[in-house]
C-alpha positions in Angstrom: -64.0 -35.7 3.8 -62.4 -35.4 6.5 -60.5 -38.3 6.6 -59.3 -37.5 3.0 -58.3 -34.1 2.9 -56.4 -34.7 6.0 -54.4 -37.7 4.6 -53.8 -35.3 1.7 -52.8 -32.4 3.3 -50.0 -34.7 5.0 -48.5 -36.0 1.9 -48.2 -32.3 0.2 -46.3 -31.2 3.4 -44.7 -34.2 4.5 -41.1 -32.9 2.7 -41.3 -29.6 4.0 -41.8 -30.6 7.7 -38.8 -32.7 7.3 -37.0 -29.7 5.9 -38.2 -27.4 8.7 -36.8 -29.9 11.6 -33.2 -29.5 10.1 -33.7 -26.0 9.2 -34.5 -22.6 9.5 -36.1 -20.8 6.5 -33.0 -17.5 6.4 -30.5 -21.0 7.0 -32.0 -22.3 4.2 -31.6 -18.5 2.2 -28.0 -18.0 3.4 -27.3 -21.3 2.3 -28.6 -20.6 -1.1 -26.6 -17.7 -1.3 -23.5 -19.5 -0.7 -23.9 -22.0 -2.9 -24.3 -19.0 -5.5 -21.9 -16.9 -5.0 -19.4 -19.5 -4.4 -20.0 -21.2 -7.9 -19.7 -17.4 -9.6 -17.0 -16.4 -7.4 -14.8 -19.7 -8.5 -16.3 -19.6 -12.2 -14.8 -16.0 -12.5 -11.4 -16.9 -11.2 -11.0 -19.8 -13.4 -11.7 -17.6 -16.3 -9.6 -14.8 -15.3 -6.9 -17.2 -14.3 -7.1 -18.1 -18.1 -7.3 -14.5 -19.2 -4.4 -12.8 -17.3 -2.7 -14.9 -15.5 -2.0 -14.4 -11.7 -1.7 -10.6 -12.6 -5.1 -10.1 -12.8 -5.4 -11.6 -8.7 -3.5 -9.3 -7.6 -4.1 -6.4 -9.9 -7.5 -6.9 -8.7 -7.3 -7.0 -5.2 -9.3 -3.7 -4.7 -12.3 -5.3 -5.9 -11.9 -7.8 -4.4 -11.6 -7.1 -0.7 -15.1 -5.1 -1.7 -16.6 -8.1 -2.9 -15.6 -10.4 0.2 -17.3 -7.6 2.3 -19.7 -7.7 0.1 -20.7 -11.2 0.8 -20.0 -11.6 4.2 -22.2 -8.7 5.1 -25.1 -10.3 3.4 -24.2 -13.8 4.7 -24.1 -12.5 8.0 -27.6 -9.8 7.6 -28.9 -12.9 6.4 -28.4 -15.6 9.6 -29.2 -12.6 11.8 -32.9 -12.9 11.3 -35.1 -14.1 13.4 -35.4 -17.5 13.4 -38.7 -18.1 10.8 -40.3 -21.5 9.3 -40.2 -22.3 5.2 -43.0 -21.6 2.7 -43.8 -23.8 0.0 -42.5 -21.0 -2.2 -39.3 -21.2 -1.0 -38.4 -24.6 -2.0 -39.6 -23.8 -5.5 -37.4 -20.9 -5.9 -34.8 -23.2 -4.6 -35.0 -25.1 -7.3 -34.9 -23.0 -10.1 -32.1 -21.3 -8.4 -30.4 -24.8 -8.3 -31.2 -25.4 -11.8 -29.2 -22.2 -12.8 -26.4 -22.8 -10.3 -25.9 -26.2 -11.8 -25.3 -24.8 -15.6 -21.7 -24.9 -15.8 -21.8 -21.1 -16.9 -20.8 -19.1 -14.0 -23.1 -15.8 -14.8 -25.8 -17.7 -14.3 -25.9 -18.0 -10.6 -25.5 -14.8 -10.7 -28.7 -14.8 -12.2 -29.6 -16.8 -9.3 -28.4 -14.6 -6.7 -30.3 -11.7 -8.4 -33.4 -13.7 -8.7 -33.5 -15.2 -4.9 -32.7 -11.3 -3.7 -35.7 -10.4 -5.3 -37.4 -13.1 -4.5 -36.7 -11.8 -0.5 -37.1 -8.7 -1.5 -40.7 -8.7 -2.6 -42.2 -11.5 -1.3 -40.3 -12.7 1.2 -40.0 -9.4 3.7 -41.6 -10.7 6.8 -43.9 -7.7 5.8 -41.8 -4.6 6.0 -42.2 -2.3 3.1 -39.6 -2.6 0.3 -38.4 1.1 0.6 -37.8 0.8 4.4 -34.3 1.7 5.7 -32.2 2.0 8.5 -33.9 0.1 11.6 -37.1 -0.1 9.8 -35.7 -2.9 7.3 -35.3 -6.4 8.5 -31.9 -8.3 8.4 -33.2 -10.6 5.6 -33.9 -7.1 3.6 -30.6 -5.9 4.1 -28.6 -9.1 3.4 -30.6 -9.6 0.4 -29.8 -6.0 -1.0 -26.2 -6.2 -0.3 -26.2 -9.5 -2.3 -28.5 -7.7 -4.8 -26.4 -5.6 -5.4 -22.8 -8.1 -5.6 -24.3 -9.2 -9.0 -23.9 -5.7 -10.9 -20.2 -5.8 -11.2 -20.1 -9.6 -11.7 -22.8 -10.0 -14.8 -24.9 -7.0 -15.1 -22.4 -4.0 -15.2 -20.3 -6.3 -17.6 -23.4 -7.2 -19.6 -24.0 -3.3 -20.1 -20.6 -2.7 -20.9 -21.4 -4.9 -23.8 -24.1 -2.7 -25.5 -22.3 0.2 -24.4 -18.4 -0.1 -24.9 -17.9 2.4 -27.7 -19.3 5.0 -26.1 -18.1 4.4 -22.6 -14.3 4.5 -23.9 -15.1 7.2 -26.0 -15.9 9.2 -23.1 -12.7 7.8 -20.8 -10.9 9.0 -24.3 -12.3 11.9 -24.4 -11.8 13.1 -20.7 -7.6 12.2 -20.8 -7.3 13.8 -24.2 -8.6 17.2 -22.8 -6.3 16.8 -20.0 -3.5 15.9 -22.3 -4.3 18.4 -24.8 -3.6 15.6 -27.5 -6.1 14.8 -30.2 -8.3 11.7 -30.3 -9.8 9.5 -32.8 -12.0 7.2 -31.2 -10.4 5.3 -27.8 -7.2 6.2 -29.0 -5.4 9.1 -27.8 -2.5 10.8 -28.7 0.6 10.9 -26.7 1.6 14.6 -24.6 5.2 14.3 -26.6 3.8 13.4 -29.7 5.3 9.8 -30.0 2.5 8.6 -31.4 -1.2 7.5 -29.6 -1.9 4.7 -26.5 -5.2 3.1 -26.5 -8.1 3.1 -23.6 -9.5 -0.1 -23.4 -12.0 -1.8 -21.5 -10.3 -3.2 -18.4 -8.3 0.9 -18.2 -12.3 2.4 -18.0 -14.1 3.9 -15.3 -17.1 2.2 -15.7 -16.4 -1.0 -14.2 -14.9 0.8 -11.1 -18.1 2.7 -10.2 -20.3 -0.7 -10.5 -18.0 -1.6 -7.2 -18.3 1.9 -5.9 -21.8 1.3 -6.4 -21.5 -2.0 -4.2 -19.8 -0.7 -1.1 -22.3 1.8 -1.1 -25.1 -0.6 -0.5 -22.8 -3.0 1.5 -21.4 -0.4 4.0 -25.0 1.6 4.5 -27.1 -1.5 4.7 -24.6 -3.3 7.3 -24.7 -0.1 9.4 -28.4 -0.4 9.7 -27.9 4.0 7.7 -31.0 5.4 7.3 -31.1 6.9 3.5 -32.2 10.3 3.0 -31.7 12.9 -0.2 -27.9 13.5 1.0 -27.0 10.5 0.4 -27.0 11.4 -3.3 -24.6 13.7 -3.3 -21.8 11.3 -1.3 -22.1 8.7 -3.6 -22.1 11.2 -6.7 -18.8 12.6 -5.2 -17.5 9.0 -4.8 -18.2 8.1 -8.1 -16.9 11.1 -9.7 -13.6 11.3 -7.2 -12.9 7.7 -8.5 -13.5 8.7 -12.5 -10.7 11.7 -11.5 -8.3 9.8 -10.3 -8.9 6.8 -13.5 -8.8 9.3 -16.3 -5.8 11.4 -14.2 -3.6 7.8 -14.2 -4.5 7.3 -17.5 -3.2 11.3 -18.4 -0.2 10.5 -16.8 0.7 7.1 -18.6 -0.1 9.3 -21.9 2.8 12.0 -21.2 5.2 9.5 -22.7 6.3 6.2 -24.0 8.7 6.2 -20.5 5.8 7.7 -18.5 3.5 4.8 -20.0 5.7 1.9 -19.3 6.3 3.2 -15.5 2.8 3.7 -14.8 1.4 0.7 -16.3 2.1 -2.3 -14.9 1.9 -4.4 -12.0 2.8 -1.7 -9.6 1.0 1.1 -10.9 -2.0 -0.6 -10.9 -1.3 -1.6 -7.1 -1.1 1.9 -6.1 -3.8 3.1 -8.2 -6.1 0.7 -7.1 -5.5 1.5 -3.4 -5.9 4.8 -4.1 -9.3 4.3 -5.2 -10.5 1.3 -3.2 -9.4 4.0 0.2 -11.5 6.7 -1.8 -14.2 4.4 -2.3 -14.7 3.1 1.3 -13.9 6.5 2.5 -16.8 8.1 1.1 -19.3 5.0 1.9 -18.1 5.3 6.1 -18.8 8.9 5.5 -22.1 8.4 4.4 -23.2 5.7 7.0 -20.8 7.5 9.7 -23.6 8.7 12.1 -24.8 4.7 12.4 -21.1 3.4 12.8 -20.0 5.7 15.4 -23.3 5.5 17.1 -22.8 1.3 17.3 -19.1 1.9 18.1 
């Protein structure tokens, strides 16, 4: 009986032991993340190029900057964890992850990234609490949380928008019409000079920007090992409110007349507004984690 048990155990642990000799647990997780995120980003880039051409890549630089920082911060945190050995369940999760990534539907790559992040937070957290923050959380937890947040603007916010598109567009249009003092019909807002109506589309809505505010906040605070408190809700709210205010003001300015619409609603106008939104998003996030950032400087 003893001989049989040892033989069986060596056979089942053979593949796992072979992988352990080449890669640590955190390097294994980081490799999966890099594969999934790269596949998702390339798929999104191809989709945007076919939909908007180079204009989408140029005018979307502010969101791309936040995404790239989140990707760097998440992977760096994962790789800075202490060397830990792979577990059999890690390989099982990896198989499911690779199946989702191999399907030629790029949003599934982000679903795989979200699933891996939840697995790490719940079952591979080094014995730390799921709600730990600051120095109490492990580097692996912080990296997984950042990469989980990355999936929100990449897939989950877009999915939610499909269900609540009319409501979201109506809210933006109502705020713009209130600023202009003009009539509104659904997501159509009248020009201030009475020359017609403009349409508030999905590309103009504030909803998309909010998901990137959330991503930036999580990335900066986790990267700085910020200890959460109730005051963080205020700074996060102010960051979201400022982004909405800038976006609604931009749309209102375009609604003054057809001339103002042509001056503002173009590549340069969107780049300027994008820069302002990026500065405010990063500014509030950094201010929220200022104590940890200054102490580590």
